[in-house]
C-alpha positions in Angstrom: 7.8 5.9 -33.9 8.1 4.9 -30.1 12.1 4.3 -28.6 12.8 1.1 -27.7 12.7 0.6 -23.8 16.2 0.6 -22.1 16.4 -1.6 -19.0 19.8 -2.0 -17.3 21.3 -3.9 -14.5 20.3 -0.8 -12.4 17.0 -0.7 -13.3 16.5 -4.6 -12.8 17.7 -4.0 -9.4 15.4 -1.0 -8.6 12.4 -3.1 -9.9 13.5 -6.1 -7.8 14.0 -4.0 -4.8 10.5 -2.4 -4.9 9.3 -6.1 -5.8 11.0 -7.6 -2.6 8.9 -8.5 0.4 5.7 -7.3 -1.1 3.1 -10.3 -0.5 0.1 -8.4 -1.9 0.2 -4.9 -4.0 1.3 -3.5 -7.9 4.4 -1.6 -9.1 3.3 0.9 -11.5 6.3 1.7 -14.2 6.1 4.8 -15.9 8.2 4.7 -19.3 8.9 8.5 -21.2 10.8 8.5 -24.6 11.7 4.7 -24.1 13.5 5.4 -20.5 11.8 4.2 -16.9 11.2 7.6 -15.3 9.1 6.7 -12.1 8.1 3.7 -10.2 5.0 3.8 -8.2 4.5 1.0 -5.8 1.1 0.1 -4.0 1.3 -2.3 -1.2 -1.8 -4.1 0.8 -1.4 -5.6 4.1 -3.9 -8.4 4.9 -5.2 -9.4 8.1 -6.9 -13.0 9.4 -9.9 -12.4 11.0 -9.2 -14.2 14.5 -12.2 -15.3 16.7 -9.7 -17.0 19.3 -8.9 -13.9 21.0 -11.7 -14.1 23.9 -13.3 -10.8 22.7 -17.0 -10.8 21.6 -18.3 -9.8 18.3 -20.2 -6.9 20.2 -17.0 -6.1 22.0 -15.2 -5.6 18.7 -17.8 -3.4 17.2 -18.0 -1.2 20.3 -14.3 -0.7 19.9 -14.5 -0.5 16.1 -17.1 2.5 16.4 -15.0 4.1 19.3 -12.0 3.9 17.1 -13.6 5.6 14.0 -15.3 7.9 16.3 -11.7 9.2 17.4 -10.0 9.0 14.1 -12.9 11.7 12.4 -12.4 13.8 15.5 -8.7 13.7 14.7 -9.3 14.3 11.2 -11.5 17.2 12.0 -9.1 19.0 14.6 -6.3 18.5 11.9 -8.5 20.4 9.3 -9.4 23.4 11.2 
């Protein structure tokens, strides 16, 4: 039979602290034998697509492609 979950004021503060300032995301709470043993926070940042920056779409595409290439290069050097 499952043990009843014990959530005291300390855990309520910890949970509220993890949720504080989170706009988009999730909080995964792991319970073992009726007690909270772990919390995992996954937060997502969303950015608005603004076209008022004055850069053409092709300029953005070239920059994105260049940035991806440099990231791939840094990952390859980190592995090897």
